[in-house]
C-alpha positions in Angstrom: -28.2 -40.9 -30.7 -27.6 -37.9 -27.7 -24.4 -37.5 -26.4 -23.8 -34.9 -22.8 -20.7 -35.3 -20.8 -22.1 -33.2 -17.8 -25.2 -35.0 -18.4 -25.8 -38.3 -15.8 -26.8 -41.8 -18.2 -29.2 -43.3 -15.0 -30.5 -40.1 -14.7 -31.5 -39.5 -18.9 -32.7 -42.7 -18.7 -34.7 -42.4 -15.8 -36.4 -39.3 -16.4 -36.6 -39.1 -20.2 -35.4 -42.6 -21.3 -33.2 -41.6 -23.0 -29.5 -43.9 -23.1 -27.1 -41.9 -23.6 -23.6 -42.6 -25.5 -20.6 -40.7 -26.0 -19.7 -39.2 -28.5 -16.8 -41.5 -30.2 -19.8 -43.7 -30.4 -21.5 -41.6 -32.8 -20.9 -41.9 -36.4 -22.6 -42.3 -39.5 -25.0 -39.1 -39.0 -27.1 -36.9 -41.2 -27.9 -34.3 -38.5 -26.1 -33.3 -35.8 -27.9 -31.0 -33.2 -25.2 -29.2 -30.7 -27.9 -28.0 -27.7 -25.9 -27.0 -25.3 -23.0 -24.9 -25.1 -20.8 -27.1 -23.0 -17.3 -27.0 -23.6 -16.4 -29.9 -24.9 -18.9 -28.7 -27.7 -17.3 -25.8 -27.4 -13.9 -27.3 -28.1 -14.4 -29.2 -31.1 -13.1 -28.0 -34.6 -15.4 -28.0 -37.5 -13.2 -31.5 -38.8 -14.0 -32.9 -35.3 -18.0 -32.6 -36.2 -17.3 -33.6 -39.9 -16.3 -37.3 -38.2 -19.9 -38.2 -36.8 -21.1 -37.5 -40.1 -21.4 -39.9 -42.7 -19.3 -40.0 -45.7 -21.1 -37.2 -48.4 -20.9 -34.1 -49.2 -21.1 -31.4 -47.0 -24.2 -30.0 -48.7 -26.2 -32.8 -47.7 -24.6 -32.7 -43.8 -27.1 -30.6 -41.1 -25.9 -28.6 -38.7 -28.1 -27.6 -36.2 -26.3 -25.3 -33.3 -29.0 -24.2 -31.0 -26.3 -22.0 -28.8 -24.6 -20.4 -31.7 -21.0 -21.2 -30.1 -19.9 -22.5 -34.1 -18.4 -20.3 -36.8 -21.4 -19.5 -38.9 -19.6 -17.7 -41.6 -17.3 -20.8 -41.7 -19.9 -23.9 -41.8 -21.2 -22.3 -44.5 -17.9 -21.5 -46.5 -17.6 -25.8 -46.3 -21.1 -26.1 -48.0 -22.6 -27.7 -44.9 -26.1 -27.0 -44.0 -26.0 -24.9 -41.6 -29.3 -23.6 -39.0 -29.0 -21.8 -35.6 -30.7 -19.7 -33.1 
């Protein structure tokens, strides 16, 4: 599932054959990839990000933060498998 509040759904479909979804529709993820630094993503707390994951221990949840917008120490302290550029 791909969510991007700034992207055009029709352009994403035409150019990349990707169907965009609203972030509120994302549930039960194993991994969350944050690939852009939009304010909507910057303002998300780890508690909000956690709602995107399936119910399991944080050590099983993977966060890939391409733009380094999440507090690494906090994510690791909470037990997430966290990676960033």
